[in-house]
N, C-alpha and C positions, 0 to 999 in steps of 0.2 A: 264049691260055692253053688248056692241054689240060683236058678234062673229067675230073673225079675219077670213077673207075669204081665200079660197084656193089659190087664185091668189097671195095675199101677201105672204103666207107661201111658195109657190113654188119659187117666186122671191127671197125671203130671203134665202132659202136653196141653191139656185144656187149661190148667192152672197157669202154665207158662205163656200161653196165648193171651190169657186174661191180664197177666202181669205186663206184657209188652204193650197191649192195647191201652191199659191204664197209664203206662209211662208215656206213651205218645200223646194221649189225650191230655194228660196233666201238663206236658211241655207246651202243647198248643194253647191251652187255657192260660198258662202263666206268662208266656213269652210272645204271644201272637201280636200284641200291641207294642212291644218293646223294640225300638230301633237298634239293631245289632251291627249295622254296617257291613263291612267286607268279611267279618268273621261270623256272620250269621249261621252258616252251615255247621261250623265247628261248635259254636255255642249250643245250637239246637241239639246236635248229636250228643254232646257231653251232658246236657241237661236231661235228655231222654234216658241216657245210661244211668245217671244218679237217681232219677225219679223211679226208673224201673226197679232198681235194687231196693229202694225204699218200699215200693209196693211188694217186692218179693219178700222182704222181711215180714211185712204185715200178713201176706198170704201164708207164709210158713208158720207164723204164730197161730193163725187161724186153723191151719191143718193140725197143729199140736193140740189145739182144743178139741177138734173133731175126732182125731186119731192120735191120742197121746201115746208116747213111748213108755212102755212098762218094762221094768226089769224082769229078767227071767228068760227062759227058752221061748222062741217063737215057733210054734208048730206050723208045718206046711199048710197053706190055705186059711190060716187063722187071721183075725183082725190084727193081732200083734205083728204077724209077718207083713201084712199090708202096710201098717204104719211104719215098720222098720225099713221096707223097701222104698217107700215114698220119701222117707228121710234120706236114704242113700241117693236117690235121684236128685233131690234138692242139692245135696252136697256136691255130687259129681258134676252136675250140669250148671249150677248157679254159684255156689258159694266157695267152691275149691279155688277159683281165681282170686277171690278176696283173701281167703285164709292163708294161701300159699305165697301171696305176693309179699315182697319186702319194700314196696313203695309206700304203702299206707302207714303213717306214723302210729306208734304204739298207742297213744291216747285215743285215736280213732278206731284202732283194732279192738280196744277194750269195749267201745261202744257197739262195734259190730257183733262181738261175742255176747254182750248183754242183750242186743236185739234178737240174737238167735237162741236165747234161752239159758245161757250160762249163768250160774250164780257165782258172782265175783265179789269179794269183799273190797273194802276201800283200799286204794293205793296198790292194787294188784294188776299186773300186766302180763301179757304173753307175747313174746317174740317168736314163739313156736306156733304149733297148730293144735287147736282143740277141735278134734274131729266130730265129737258128739256133744255140742254145747248144752242141750237140754239135760244131759246126764252127767254134767261136770260141775262139781262144786269146789270152789277155791276160797280160802279165807282171806283175811286182810294182810297187806304188806308182804305178798308173795310174788315171786317172779318165775316165769317159764322161759328158759333161755332160748337163744337163737336156734331155730330148726329143731327144737325138741318137739315131741309128739305125744299127745294125751288122747287115748281113745277108750270108749266105753262099750265097744261091741267085740264080740267073738265070732269069727267066721272060720270054722274048721270043717272042711268038706261040706256036708249037708247040714251041719250044725250052725244055728244062728241064735245067739244069745245076747242080751243087753245087760250090762252091769255098771251101776254108777261108780264114778271115781270121786273120791273125797279127799281133798288136800287141805291141810290146816293153815293156821296163821303163820306168817313169817317163814314160809318154806321156800327154798331155793332149788329149782330144778335146772341142772346144767345144760349147756348147749348139746344138741343132738341126743339127748336122753329120750328114752321111750318109756312111757307109763301105760301099762296095759289095763284092760277092763277089770273092774272090781277092786282095784288097789285103794288102800287107805294110807295116807301119809300124815303123821302127827305134826303138831305145831313145832316150828323151828328146825325141822329136819332138812337135810341136804342130800340131794341126789347128784352124784358126780356127773360131769360131762361124759356123754356116750353111754351111760349106764342103761341097762334094759331091766326094768322092774316088771317081772312076770305077773300074770293075772292073779288076782286075789291076795297078793302080798300085803302084809301089814308093816309099815315102817313106823317105829315108835317115835314119840316126841324127842326132838333134838338129836336123833341118830343120823349117822352119815352112811349112806349106801353107795356102792359103786360096783362096776364090773358087768360082765355078760355071762350068765344072768346076774343081776345085781344081788349083792349080799351085804350083810352088816359089816362095816369097816370099823366103826367107832361108836360106842354107846354114848348116850347123854351123860354129862358129868354127874348129874344127880343119881342116875341109875348105877353108874360105876361105883360111886361112893357107898350107895346102899348095899351093893353086892359085897 
């Protein structure tokens, strides 16, 4: 794994300081004149936390505009590596606590992922973790099961590469499954609980995959009949 450079760290810390200052200032502006009684301290702390995360979403999306994540290998010292490392810092130090929690209801988690840049169709929810939302596309009526993980990055020694994950409509990803970078899953496919779909795999529409590494267990009915 490559070391995250000082430049990325300094930029992120500056952004983090701006987020915290904006969160505090927003709380003071909104609640300064509101009588909060004996719970004033708790309410102010909670409001600052919520508003700071809202500002963090906005700042993260701004960073994606300035330093977009591009698919492909990120060469050392390149703009692509800077963008990828800044994205990693945002995830590790800010968004991991949201993505990994089981406290936030699924409808709100959907909003969190949309705010972070994921492309989610209607009636699609994730009870697992989408680790690279800007590079994750999921169709409508799909579900990512409890503690499943979907990620669109490859870190192998010094190699750093980003590959979009595309999941179709009506897909079911079982609990604790792992979907690696570059995977494409067709409409109506099922990934069994605990399966590990290795990078760049292509799961056909309606197919059932399972195992470690995941393999085809059952073909779509139409494909079987055609064969």
